[in-house]
Every structure is written in structure tokens, then in C-alpha cells.
N, C-alpha and C positions, 0 to 999 in steps of 0.2 A: 450421549454418544449415539450416532446413527450410522447404519450401513445402508448403502443404496447402490444397486447395480442397474445400469440402463444403457440402452441404445437410443438413437433418435427416431426410430420407427421408419415409416415409409418416406419421410422427408430427408433421410440421411444421404449424404453424398460420399461415395467411396473415395478414400484418400488415395493419393498417387504414390504412396509408399506402402510398405508391408503393413497390413492390418495388425494392430497390436492392442493389448489390454493395458489400461492405465489405472493405477490405484492412486487416488488423490487424497491428501490429508489436509484438513483445515480446522483450526480452532476459531469459531465465530466470536465476534466481539459482543459486548453488552449492548451497545448501540450500533446498528448497521452502518458501516462506513465503506470507503472506497475499496479496501482490501476484500471485504466480503462480497461486494458487487463484482469485483474483478475475478474472484475465485469462481463465482457462478457463471460468469461469461466464458471463462476458459473451459469449464466442464461442458457447457452447452456447445461451444465450438468443437470440442473433441467429438462429441456425440453427433453433431451435424456432419462431421467428416467421416463418420462410420466407425469410430473407435468404441470399444466397450469400456465404460468408466465405472469403476468401483469406488464409491465415496466413503471415506472414514472421517466423520466430523464430530467435533465436540463444541460446546457452547459455554460462554462465560457465565450464563445463568446457573450453571452447576457449581460455581465457586461459592455461592452463598450456602451451599449444603456441605462444605468442607471446612475443617479447622485450619488454622494458619499453618500448623506443622504438616498437615496432610497436603496443603497447597504447595508448600516449599518442597516437600519430598517429591510430589508429582512434577513440579517444574524442573527439577534436576534430572530425574530419571524415573519415568512412570512405568512400573512393571505391568500394569494393566494394559497400557498401550502396546508394550512389547509382546504380550501374549495375544492380544486381539489382532494386531497386525500380522503376527505369525499365522493365526487361524485364517485370516483373509488370504494370505499368500498361499497357504496349503489348499484352500478351496478354489481360488480363482486363477492362480499362477499368472500374476500380472507380469508384463514385460518391463515395466518401469514404474517407479513410485515418484509422484510429484507432490512436494510439500509446499504449502503456502505459509500459513501461520501455525506454529507448533506450541506457542506459549499461551496460557500456562499449563494446559491439561494434557497435551499430547506428548511434549517433551522430546529430547534427542533420542529417546529409546526407540523411536521409529527408525532411525538410521541403523541402529544395531540389529533390529529385526530384519531389515533389508540386507545387511551385510551377511547375516547368518545364511541367507538363501542366495547370496550373490546377485542381488537385483540392483540395477543402477538407480541412483537417487538424484533428482533435480530439486533444488531449493530456490524458490523465488525470494528475493530480498525486497520487500515492499515497504520496509521501514528501516531504521538505523539501529535496531536493538542489538546487533552484533557487537556494538561498542557503546551504545547509549541505552541505559535502563529505561529512560522515559520514552524512547523510540523516535522522537522528532527533534531532539537536541534543544530542549527548552528547560529552563530552570528559573523559577520565581518570575515569571512573566517576561523573560528575556531569552534570546538565543544563547546557547551554551555548547561548546565543543571541548570541554575540559577532559573528557574521558577518551577522546579520539585516539590519542597516542599514549595514554596512560598504561603503565605496566599492570596496574590493578585499579579498578574503579572505586577507590575509597570515597571519592566525593559523591558518587551516586548513593552510597550507603549512608553517609553523613546527612545528605539532603533528602533522604527517603524518596528517591526518584521513581521507584516502582511501587505502585499502589500505596504510596504514602507510608511505607513500612520499612523499618531498618532491616528486619529479618528477610523480607521478600526481596528487597534491593540487594542484600548481601548474596542471596541465592542467585540472582541474575548476574551479579558481578563474578561470582564463582563460576557460573556456567560460561560466561564470556572468556574468563581466563583459561579454563580447561579446553574450551573449543579452540582457542588460539594456539595452544601448545600441543594439543593432541591431534587425532587423525581427521577431525571434522573438515578442515580446510583442504587437506591433501587427499584423503582417501574415503572417508565416510560419506561425504557428499561429492558426487561426481561432476556436477555442473551447477553453478549458480547463475542467476540472471537478475540484473537490476532493470529498472524501467527507464533509466536515462543515463547518459554519459556522466552527468554530474554526480549521480549516486554511485556509479562505479568508481569514480575517482576518489570518493570518500572512503569506500571499502578498501581500495588499494592503499590509501593513506593510512588506514588503520593497520594494515599489514597483510591483507589478503593478496593472493597471486592474481595478477591481472589476466593471465592466460586462462584462468579458471572461471572467470566471470564474463558472461555474455550480456548483451543489452537487447531487451525486447520491450518496447513500450506497451502501454495498455491499448485496447482497441474497443470498438463499440459494435454490437450486433444490430444497432439501430440503423436504418437506412438514412443516408445523408439527405437532408432536405432543407432548402433555404428557408429560414424564418423571415417573417415580414419586417421585424425591427420597428414596429409601429406602436409599441407600448408606451413610449415616452418616459421610460424609467431605466435606471441601472439596476443590476441584480447581483446579489451574493447568494451562492448556494453552497452549503457545507455545514460541518459541525461547528457549533458556536463555542469555540474553545480558544484559549490564548494563542496557541501555535498558529491557528488559522487567521490571526490578525483581526479578529472581529472588534477588539477594543480600539485598535487604530482606525478602523473603518468608521466606528461611531464617533470618535474624536474628530475625524475629518468632516463628518456630516454636521457638526455643530456650527460650521461656517456655511453650510449649504442649504438651499431650499429646493434643490433638485430631488425628484422622486427616487426613492430607493426601496426596492423590494428585497427582503431578507427571507430566505427559505432554508430551514434547518432547525436543529435543536441541539442542546448540549449544556455544559456546566455554566456558561455565561449567558444563558437565555434570559435571566433576570435583567441583565444590562440592556439587552435588545428590547425587552418589553418596556423598560423604563424610558429608553430613548424614543420608542414609538409613541409613547404618551406625550413626551415633551416636544417632539418634532413631528407635526402632521405629515411631513414629506416622507417619513419612514413607515413602511408597511411590513409587519412581521407575520408571515403566514404559518409558521411552524413547519413541521416535516411534511414532505410531499412525495408522492410516488414519482418514478422516473419520467413517465409520459407527461405528467403535469409540470414537472420541473423543466423538461426540455421545451415545452410549449412556452413557459414563462421566459426561459433563456432566449428562445427564438424571437420573441417579441421585444426583448430588451435592446436598449441602445448599445450596451456593452455589458459583459460580465466583469465584475471586479474580483480579483484574486489577490487579497492583501496578505497572504501568509508570511509570517516572520520566522516560522520554524523551518527546518531543513526538509523540504518535500523530496520524495523520491521520484515523483512524476507530476501530478496535478490533474486528476481525472476530470474535474469540471472544466478545465481548459479544453481538453479534447472534446467534451460534450458540447461546449459552446461552438467550437469549430464545426461540429457535425450539423449545426443548424445555421451556419454562416454568421455567427455573432462574434465580433472581435473581443479581445480580452485586455483589460487594464490590470497589470500585475506588478508586484514588488520585485525589485532586482535582488540578486544574491542567492537564488535557489534555482529551481528548474524553470522558472518563468523565462529566464534569459535564454534557455535552450529551446523551449517549446515555441516561444513567441519571437517573431521577427519584428523588431521595433519599427513602427511606422508602416508595416505591411499587413500583419495579422493582429496587431494590437499595439499597446503603448506601455512603456516601463517607467517606473518611478522608484525613488529611494524608499524601501519598505518600512523603515523605522520613523519616517517623517510624515505624520498625518497632514501637515500643512502642504507638503509636496503633492499629495494625492488631491487635496482640495483645490490647489492652484491649477493642477492639470485639468481637472474637470471644469473649472471656470474659465479656462483659456479660450481665446477666440478660435473659431473654426474647428473646435474639437469634434463637433457633431458631423461636419462635412468630412473630416478625416476618418472618423469611425465608419460613416456610411459607405465610404469608398473602399473599405477593407473587406466587406462582406463576401464578395466573390473569392478573394484570395484565401480567406479562412476556410471556406468550403472546399476549395481545391487542395489546401494543405491537409485537411482531414482525409480526403479520398486518396491522397498520395501516401500518407504515413500510417493511418490508423484503421485501415480496412481489415476485416476478418481474414481475407485471402492472404494478404501480406503477413499478418501476424501468425497465421498457421504455418507458413513457410519458415518463419523464424523459430517457432516452437519446435518444429520437427528437426531443425538443425541443432537445437540445444539437446533434444532427446538423443540424437545420433552421437553427439559429442560425449554425452554422459555414458552412453552404452560403450563407446570405445574406451573411455577412461576406466570404467568399471572392469572391463576385461583385462586391462593392463595392471590393475592393482588388486584384483580379487584374491590373490594368494598371500597378500601382505597385511590384511586388516587384522586388528586386534580383537580379542573376544570382548563382549560387553563388560565383563567384570573388571577389566583393567581401566575402564574409562570413567565411570561415575560411581560415587559413593551412595550409600543409603542415607536415610534422613538424618542419622546421627552425625554425619560429616558435613553439615550444611555450611557452617561458617569457617572462613579461613583462620588459620592459627595465628 
């Protein structure tokens, strides 16, 4: 657990709204991913705009030092979080609390601490864990939405969808159930935001109030700059996991001798390593820092985004646009929303590796991609600039503040919402 308070120093730009303090809460993942990077970007943006940011963070590295029963108890309602957030509120008097990822170590107890002091809460929805224990709607190497409208996520428990554990999956299912029927959606959290309209529609389909959910895409603090596109290769950047479509990408490349650069690491790294040995056209570089990755993307013919899980956004699509690189993406998720087919990229059937291979072997594909580079850069500047994103974030904060004032007298005390560890499993 880390506390950090900071301004941006002499480079800060005073915001055009009332200066306010923001307490941010985030549970970092074991492997750094898009959610972690986006959290850091938002904190930096707030500081650059002159806000004081108090950070409350935990890290999944701590999980190895806890027993399973301790983890389940913390996931449901972490008393330590409740106490420490209360201490930070007493010390810094924040105007708003902004939560990113709260599982497994922060827990919903942060909402109760905020309610005790009458502080508005904003919760970003950067995955689908409000209804999917796995978070990206995947099960056994295939897309799955069985729990989207379920009254209780029994299938998530049976299939060990969270941390490959029946007990931990049951805890998440119980958390989802209680959040849906208690004050979370109506009072405890005063504004949610998703990263795309697609993600918002899924949350509404699950049962959340559409008027309570805003849409704010990711953004990049990197200055937009046209890449040369002269590398002669296609590139994949991301976690080497089933949901990201890496297996389908490798199957497609069995038919191809075109150069492919793979940047990233993850549970399917062994498949990528084996494919790189068998096919000399495939180069696997492992993980890379952002600047090196952007350089590789900028030189690529196109970024390939083969995700088959339900994405809430697609951060690498935005990063490709920031260097003028078009994107070839699977249909059926946010690719349809972020990419204008034939203008800023190309779309194909995501579960068909042969369709991806045929698309890449089609005539004039290089000319089509080359002619898209200016449009992709313009799309980035229009939609994903820090300036535009800050405006949207302030609108969300103001909506949360207004809703908090409306409901501040009706919130329930913490003890009515969540059990202690003995009540983990449903009866």
C-alpha cells in the first residue's frame, strides 16, 4: 500500500474550474497493463492541470503474502482500506474520490469510507467485472457472456473464473450480487464512466442505469507524431493472453511469410516463442517500454488488434493512431467503434484466422493502409487529446458532486452492506 501526495510543480497549468483535491484509488495488477497505464495518465493529467492528487494504491504482489481466506475477506470488504481511506480523508479533505481498480485488495469498503464523510465517488469501469468474474468475458479460450443477465453467477463459480478458485470466484459472484441489489449503483458510487459506448451498452444490459454512466475514452499524454511506416512489418502489442487473440494471430501466420513483430509478455508467451522458432517471419521482442513500443508501431505497416474478448476500449488502437498507423482489428467489440473501416483501419471476423490471413494477402492492402495514415493521426487529435479528455473528466466529477449532494442523506451505514469473512459463500 502506498500513499502519495503531489502537484505537478512549475509545469502545472491552472484548471479553468475550481481547484480541487482528488483522492485516487487503484489496485495495480501483477503484470502492468492498460488499466495501470491509464490510471497513471489520469493522475498525471490532473496534476498538470493544477490539482492536488492524493494516491492510495495497492499491488497484486501483496496477494502472495495473504492466505486464501484473508484474500476473500479483503475482496468483499477490507477493514484496513476503510480505516486508511478515512485517515486520508481526515488529513487531506479531498473534494472527490476517483476509483479505478478496487479488486482484490481495496474492496468496496472505499465507498463506505467516502459515504461516511459525504464525499462524491467516481468509479471508472475499465473491465467487465461488474458482471464477469474473469473480467473480459472469456471462458476456456472462447468468448462467454453467460453471466451478463444471470441472477447469480453460478457458472463463474463452477468454472473457477476468478483466479482459478471456486472460493474466490464465489466471493466475486457474491460481491456482484450485493452490488446490484444494494446502494452501489444508485447511491454509493455517484458517477461511473466507461471507455466506449459499446462498454456502456453492456453495463446497461447487465442492469445498470444508463443515466448514471458516462463515456470517456482513454487518452495519451504523448505528442501526436506521424510515424514513417517504413519497417516492412505488421505489429502486435499487448498481453500474450487468450482474450487478446494471440492464438488466432499465430494461426493466421501459419499461412503467411509476411514479417510480424510481437511485443509483450503473458501466459501464452510459450506459444509465441515456439511460433517464432518455426516461422522466421515472426519476431518476438518481449515486453517493451512505451517509447520503444510507439517507435515500433510508428514504423509498422499496421497494428493488428485480434482481441476476441470483450474490450472496453483498446488502448493500443489509440496509441497506433497517435503515430499515424492504421489498425487491423477483429469485429464484435470496440474495434467497430474506434475504427472507421477503410478510413483508419480494416475490420475482419475475429474468430476466423483465415479471414485475417486472406485480408493481409489481398491485393492493394499495402496501398490502402498507406493512404490511411493521415486520417488516423487526425482521428487521434480529434478524439484522444489530453485537453478534450480533461473536459470530459471534469464534467463527470461535476455530475458526481451533484448526485452526491442529492443522495447524501439516504446512504446506509457500512455494516448493512457487507459481511465479514464468515459470510463469504451464498447459502
